[in-house]
N, C-alpha and C positions, 0 to 999 in steps of 0.2 A: 792229488788228494786220493787217499786209499778208501775205497768204498767198503763199508762193513759187510761181512759175509752173512748170508741168511742164517747160518748157525749161531753167529754172535748175536744177531738181533733177537732170535728166539730165546737165547739164554738171558739176555737183558730183560726181555718181557717176563720171563719166568721169575727172575729175581725181583722185579717190581711187584709181581702178584704175591710172591711170598712175603715181601716186606709189608705189603698192604694187609695181609692176613695177620702178621705179627702186630701191626699197629692196631688192628681191630680187637685182637685179643687183649692187648695192654689197655685199650680204652675200656673194655668190659670188666677186666679184672683189677685195674688200678696199677698193679705191679706183678711181675712174675720172674722166676729164674729162667735161665737158658734151658735147663733140664725140663722144667714145667712146660715151656713153650714147645720144646721138641716133642713131648708126649702128645700135646694137643694137636700139633700139626703133622704128626707122623714122620718127623724128620730126625736126623741124628743131632745130638747136642753140638757137635762140631759144625754142622751146617748152619744151625741156628746162630751160633756164636759169630760165624762169618757175616751173617746178615746184621746182627746186632752191632758188630764192629763198624760196619758201613753206616748204620743209622746213628751211632755215636759220633762218627766223623762228620756227619751232616747235621748234627745238632738236633736230631729227632727223638733220641732217647737219652736218658741219664741213668747211670749205675749207682746203686745204693747198697750198703751193707745190710743184710737182713738181720733183724734182731733175733738172737737165739731164744728158743723156747725150751726151758728146762736147762739142765747142766750142759755146758758147752763141751763138745767133743774136740778131738784133735783136728788139726788142719785149719785152713783159712775159712772164714765164714762165707756162706754162699752169697753171691751178689744178686740182687733183684734189679729189674729194669723197668722204668716207667717212662711214659711219654712226656716230652717237654711241652711248654706252652706253644712253641712254634709248631709242633706236630699236631696239637689239638686244634689249631686254627685251620688245618687242612680239612677237617671234618665239617659237614654241613651245619650251618647255624640258622636260627630262626629269629634273629633280632628284629627284622623289619615287621614280622608278624606280631611279635610281642609289643613293639612300639605302637603299631597301628591299633591293636586291641586296647592298649593303655589309653590312647587318645580318644578312642570311642567311649571308653568308660568315663573319662574326664568330661567329654561333651555331653554324655547322658546325665551325669550327676551334677555337673557344674555349669553347663550351658556354654555358648560361644565365647563369652568373656573369659571363662576358665581356660579354654583352648588358646585364646590369644595370649593370656598371661603365661601359660606354659611355653608357647613358642618364643615369646620375648625372653623368658628366663634361659631357654636353651641356647640362644645366640649371644647372651650377655658375656660369657667367658671368651667366646671368639672375638667379640668386639673389643674387649680389653686387650687381648693379645695383639690384634691388628693395630689398635690405637698406639700401642707401644712402638710398633714397627714404623709408624708414620710420623714419629716425633721430629725427624729431621727433613721431612718432605716439604716444609714450608706451607704457604697458603694457596698456591696455584692448584686449582682443582685437577688438572691433568697430571701434574706431578704427584699429587696425592693418589690419583687413580692408579698410576703406574706403581707406586709404592704399595698400594693396597693389593694390586695384582701379585706382586712378589710375596706379600704376606699370605695371601690366600693360596698361592701355589705351595708354599711351605706347609700349609694346612691340608694339602691334598686335593685342592680344587682345580689344579691345572689352569690357572687364570692368565689372561693377557689384557692389556689396555692399549687402545689405539685412538689416534685422532682421526676423525672423519669429517666430511663436509658440513654436517649439521651439528658438530660438537665433538663429543668423545663417546667411547664405547668400552664397557668392561664386559669381558666374556669369561665364563667359567665352563670348562669342558668336562667337568666331573661334578656330580652332586652326591654326597654321601647319604642323603636322606630322600632320594628321588622317589622311591616306592611309597614311603609314608606321606611325603608332600603331595603325591598325586591325589590322595584323599583329603588331606588337610593342607590347603594352600596357605594357611596362616603361617606355616614355617617359611614359605617363600616370601610372604609379606614382611615378616619380622626381619629376614635377611636383607631385603631391599631397604628397609628403614635403617639398618646398620650401615649399609653402603652409602646411603645419603648422608648420614651423620658423619661418617668418617671422611668422605670426600669434601663435605662442607657445602653442598648445593643440592638442589632438587634433582632427582633421577627418576627414570621411568623404565620399568621392567617390560621388555618387548617379547621375550621368549623364555621358557624354562624347560629343562630336561624332564621335570616331573609331569609336564603336560604334553610330552611327546616330541618336543623339539630336540634337535641335536646338541644345542648349546644353550646355557642360561645367558641371556644377553640383556645388559642394562645400559640404557641410553643416558648420556649426560648432556642435556640440551644446551646449545649455545656456548659451549666451552671451547676456547682455542688458546693455545699457548702463545704468549706474546713473543717469545724469543725464537720459536721454531714451530713448524707445522708438520713434523714427521712422526711416524708411528713408532712407539716403543713396545716391544713384545716380550713378555716373560712367559716361558713355557717349561713344562717338565718333560724329561725324556721318558718315553714309554718303551 
């Protein structure tokens, strides 16, 4: 294996910093030509085009024809460059803060029942998608738990289902709303109710990521598969 030279590493770092500056400018301006970016960053248009070509290849920017203002002159119209949705996702977001503020407003103006209703509505679409994935799972609770784990994994929860001595266990290794649920456990309660309905038996939440645990763990008491007593695990690659 050939180790990168210090000079090459420094050049790569410089390129990343320049592309970060290009991204920031495009975020602020909406769109710009290579010449405009070059003036702003104090670089040559050729150098900027090199970075833009790399960003185009990575799907971070898209090129557009600039609409002419006034009579169109000779030559090709200048192209402007804008960030793609993929690039915009790399900038900080404040969704958790907005969601928490919205729930505080609901709690203040509508009371606890309004928060409960909101939490239930939020998981209803997830429940319908998971229910569709469980149609061929049969009536066995553990088979349904394993099918639910696969469905939740597809939704980004990195879930697995196992048979244990006291019944069954469904674990979720990721929670998309953990920061919000830390203040509003109604979201966890609504999700637990969905798990119970989909598996078709009473379940008990033992741990949640929202409350500082490493994994959301749901116990399925007294459930044992009649044909086998082995664990089935469904995980996502990280």
